[in-house]
C-alpha positions as a printed Julia matrix, in Angstrom:
278×3 Matrix{Float64}:
   8.04   -5.37   33.27
   8.74   -8.8    31.38
   4.98   -9.83   31.47
   4.18   -6.48   29.85
   7.0    -6.95   27.03
   5.54  -10.6    26.45
   1.78   -9.37   26.46
   3.14   -6.42   23.82
   4.62   -8.97   21.47
   1.74  -11.4    21.52
  -0.57   -8.61   21.0
   1.14   -7.53   17.71
   1.5   -11.16   16.87
  -2.17  -11.69   17.25
  -3.05   -8.53   15.47
  -0.84   -9.44   12.43
  -1.65  -12.87   12.2
  -5.46  -13.15   13.02
  -6.64  -11.7     9.57
  -3.79  -12.83    7.45
  -4.25  -16.66    6.24
  -1.36  -17.89    8.3
  -2.95  -19.35   11.7
  -2.96  -16.89   14.78
  -3.38  -19.73   16.92
   0.0   -21.34   15.75
   1.9   -18.35   16.44
   0.36  -17.83   19.8
   1.56  -21.31   20.9
   4.81  -21.07   19.19
   6.15  -17.79   20.12
   6.35  -18.07   24.06
   7.8   -21.65   23.72
  10.5   -20.62   21.35
  11.29  -17.3    23.36
  11.17  -19.65   26.67
   8.62  -17.89   28.47
   6.96  -19.38   31.43
   4.18  -17.39   32.4
   0.85  -19.24   33.02
  -1.45  -16.34   32.45
   0.38  -15.36   29.0
   0.32  -18.99   27.96
  -3.47  -19.73   28.75
  -5.98  -19.95   26.14
  -8.1   -17.45   28.0
  -5.33  -14.87   27.2
  -5.43  -15.82   23.67
  -9.33  -15.31   23.45
  -8.88  -11.92   25.21
  -6.32  -10.89   22.62
  -8.94  -11.9    20.13
 -11.09   -8.91   21.69
  -8.59   -6.74   20.4
  -8.78   -7.84   16.94
 -12.64   -7.5    17.32
 -12.24   -3.86   18.2
  -9.97   -3.53   14.85
 -12.93   -4.99   12.92
 -15.5    -2.61   14.4
 -12.97    0.26   13.68
 -12.61   -0.93   10.2
 -15.96   -2.09    9.15
 -18.32    0.09   11.43
 -19.98    1.79    8.37
 -20.73   -1.7     7.05
 -21.88   -3.2    10.17
 -24.27   -0.01   10.84
 -26.04   -0.74    7.43
 -26.26   -4.41    7.83
 -27.7    -4.1    11.42
 -30.28   -1.61    9.92
 -31.01   -3.69    7.04
 -31.36   -6.88    9.24
 -33.69   -5.04   11.47
 -35.87   -3.67    8.78
 -36.18   -7.1     7.21
 -37.52   -8.37   10.77
 -39.94   -5.46   10.76
 -41.37   -5.83    7.17
 -40.8    -9.82    7.35
 -39.18   -9.62    3.97
 -35.67   -9.63    2.48
 -36.89   -8.6    -1.02
 -34.31   -7.43   -3.28
 -32.05   -5.45   -1.12
 -28.83   -6.94   -1.08
 -27.86   -5.38    2.37
 -30.53   -7.49    3.74
 -29.63  -10.5     1.87
 -26.02  -10.2     3.1
 -27.04   -9.71    6.82
 -29.02  -12.69    7.07
 -26.3   -14.71    5.19
 -23.98  -13.6     7.98
 -26.42  -14.6    10.49
 -26.65  -18.14    9.07
 -22.93  -18.52    8.47
 -21.86  -18.18   12.2
 -24.52  -20.83   13.58
 -22.12  -23.69   12.86
 -19.12  -22.17   14.42
 -21.17  -21.17   17.36
 -22.54  -24.57   17.72
 -19.48  -26.4    17.12
 -17.32  -24.03   19.13
 -19.33  -24.0    22.13
 -19.35  -27.7    22.28
 -15.78  -28.7    21.1
 -13.52  -25.96   22.01
 -12.12  -27.55   25.3
 -11.61  -30.87   23.38
  -9.59  -29.33   20.69
  -7.68  -27.3    23.32
  -6.6   -30.14   25.41
  -6.14  -32.75   22.19
  -3.91  -30.47   20.03
  -2.94  -27.23   21.52
   0.5   -28.86   23.16
   1.08  -31.29   20.55
   3.32  -29.32   17.91
   3.41  -32.18   15.27
  -0.44  -31.96   14.91
  -0.01  -28.07   14.55
   2.41  -28.21   11.82
   0.23  -30.96   10.12
  -2.79  -28.33   10.18
  -0.62  -25.5     9.14
   0.25  -27.56    6.05
  -3.39  -28.57    5.48
  -4.29  -25.01    5.58
  -1.58  -24.3     2.83
  -2.83  -27.11    0.71
  -6.47  -25.65    0.92
  -5.4   -22.27    0.12
  -3.21  -23.67   -3.0
  -6.28  -25.79   -4.25
  -8.71  -23.05   -3.99
  -6.54  -20.57   -6.15
  -6.3   -23.09   -8.69
  -9.88  -24.48   -8.75
 -11.89  -21.25   -7.9
 -13.38  -19.19  -10.66
 -13.03  -16.21   -8.67
 -15.79  -14.53  -10.72
 -18.53  -13.55   -7.98
 -18.94  -10.65   -5.44
 -20.95  -10.62   -2.27
 -24.18   -9.92   -3.95
 -24.14  -13.01   -5.82
 -23.71  -15.24   -2.6
 -26.53  -17.92   -1.99
 -27.78  -19.31    1.39
 -26.02  -22.55    0.46
 -22.46  -20.59    0.29
 -23.05  -18.99    3.71
 -23.55  -22.33    5.34
 -20.51  -23.89    3.79
 -18.36  -21.12    4.76
 -19.87  -21.12    8.29
 -19.07  -25.01    8.45
 -15.54  -24.33    7.27
 -15.13  -21.85    9.83
 -15.67  -24.45   12.56
 -12.7   -26.32   11.05
 -10.47  -23.69   12.45
 -11.0   -25.13   15.76
  -7.8   -27.19   14.7
  -4.81  -25.05   15.95
  -2.96  -23.9    12.58
  -5.72  -24.39   10.21
  -6.63  -20.42   10.43
  -9.93  -18.86   10.5
  -9.51  -16.49    8.01
  -7.46  -19.01    5.79
 -10.06  -21.64    5.79
 -13.11  -19.02    5.32
 -11.06  -17.13    2.51
 -10.28  -20.66    0.77
 -13.72  -21.96    1.1
 -15.01  -18.56   -0.64
 -12.55  -19.11   -3.27
 -13.49  -22.71   -3.92
 -17.07  -21.23   -4.19
 -16.16  -18.85   -6.91
 -15.92  -15.57   -4.86
 -13.22  -13.16   -5.74
 -10.3   -12.98   -3.3
 -11.25   -9.65   -1.98
 -15.23  -10.7    -1.48
 -14.11  -13.94    0.2
 -11.94  -11.94    2.5
 -14.55   -9.32    3.24
 -17.35  -11.81    4.11
 -14.5   -13.84    6.36
 -13.87  -10.57    8.39
 -17.78   -9.59    8.74
 -18.62  -13.11    9.85
 -15.8   -12.96   12.46
 -17.48  -10.12   14.07
 -20.24  -12.06   16.06
 -17.85  -15.27   16.53
 -14.98  -13.17   18.26
 -17.34  -11.29   20.22
 -19.0   -14.56   21.46
 -15.79  -16.3    21.99
 -14.52  -13.34   24.07
 -17.67  -13.06   26.09
 -17.5   -16.77   26.91
 -13.8   -16.86   28.1
 -14.38  -13.29   29.78
 -16.48  -14.87   32.4
 -13.91  -17.33   33.17
 -11.33  -14.52   33.59
 -13.71  -12.5    35.7
 -14.67  -15.69   37.86
 -11.03  -16.41   38.25
 -10.16  -12.77   39.72
  -6.94  -10.92   37.82
  -4.41   -9.1    39.76
  -2.97   -5.82   38.84
  -0.06   -7.03   36.84
  -2.4    -9.24   34.84
  -4.81   -6.47   34.0
  -1.74   -4.37   32.8
  -0.72   -7.28   30.46
  -4.24   -7.57   29.25
  -4.54   -3.96   28.53
  -1.35   -3.72   26.51
  -2.01   -7.06   24.71
  -5.52   -5.72   23.51
  -4.67   -2.46   22.61
  -1.58   -3.63   20.41
  -3.91   -6.42   18.86
  -6.39   -3.77   17.82
  -3.92   -1.44   16.22
  -1.81   -4.11   14.16
  -5.31   -5.85   13.72
  -6.59   -2.94   11.68
  -3.41   -2.51    9.93
  -3.61   -6.3     8.99
  -7.23   -6.0     7.56
  -6.28   -2.9     5.59
  -3.39   -4.46    3.94
  -4.93   -7.67    3.05
  -7.84   -6.33    1.45
  -5.7    -4.25   -0.6
  -3.46   -6.75   -1.25
  -6.16   -9.44   -2.39
  -7.52   -6.98   -5.09
  -4.76   -7.71   -7.39
  -2.55  -10.51   -5.83
  -3.11  -14.15   -5.24
  -2.39  -15.79   -1.86
   0.75  -17.39   -3.07
   3.03  -15.59   -0.6
   0.92  -16.78    2.5
   0.91  -20.28    1.04
   4.78  -20.31    1.22
   4.78  -18.74    4.5
   2.96  -21.51    5.96
   5.04  -24.0     4.62
   8.07  -22.33    6.17
   6.25  -21.97    9.44
   5.3   -25.78    9.39
   9.23  -26.72    8.85
  10.12  -24.24   11.69
   7.45  -25.85   13.87
   8.85  -29.3    13.18
  12.53  -28.34   13.82
  11.74  -26.77   17.1
   9.58  -29.86   18.2
  12.5   -32.3    17.09
  14.97  -30.08   18.99
  12.81  -30.14   22.19
  12.24  -33.75   21.77
  16.0   -34.49   21.86
  16.66  -32.6    25.1
């Protein structure tokens, strides 16, 4: 029963923090340690990625109309060998281009980042602060005058490369891509929408890559139950998180998330020092 409760809590945490620019990875690492959980399956990076499949379901449920239009436009551009003036075809190809850097760097360096930083709280706190600083600078330097139709190939590549920086635990994929969009002059809502759309193939690819590890290792009945509970709650709360953030950013800056990240970094440092003294 404890395992199911732990999975439920982490599913909720994942759903709420994946799309808000506050770093889901930092929370998924911090929560089990602070609550004194000792469950190798719950603590595994593989379980983290499977929780991301719940947030993938949330993305598909929220953006399914957009995704169908974009897929149709992309296939039509291949058929006609032309993008033309169609904004949907253009956006579809920009999304394809944007995921390439993350796919290449993620496949090659994910294990290194897990081993080098995942268990080092001081680094996570530093990356959380760096993410806060990026958002703070983006809010002040970005013109926030462009929408998705005005995006260029250079914009897509830049955001794609920035997304790869989220391999550092604590940076936040949504945080760094939204910040980069703001730096490039996108409105807050446009930056968030592009961030969410480009997350679909990235999360799907990461889930399939890690999923093969879980299948190869085999899962017991209790672990399957934990996985189902975690994924379902991650999907439900992820959907809520997407809807909230897009509506929030239409009229509000990211200041509240910047402040939260600073507070989170302080909590991580205090917890690390407390454990260090033991």
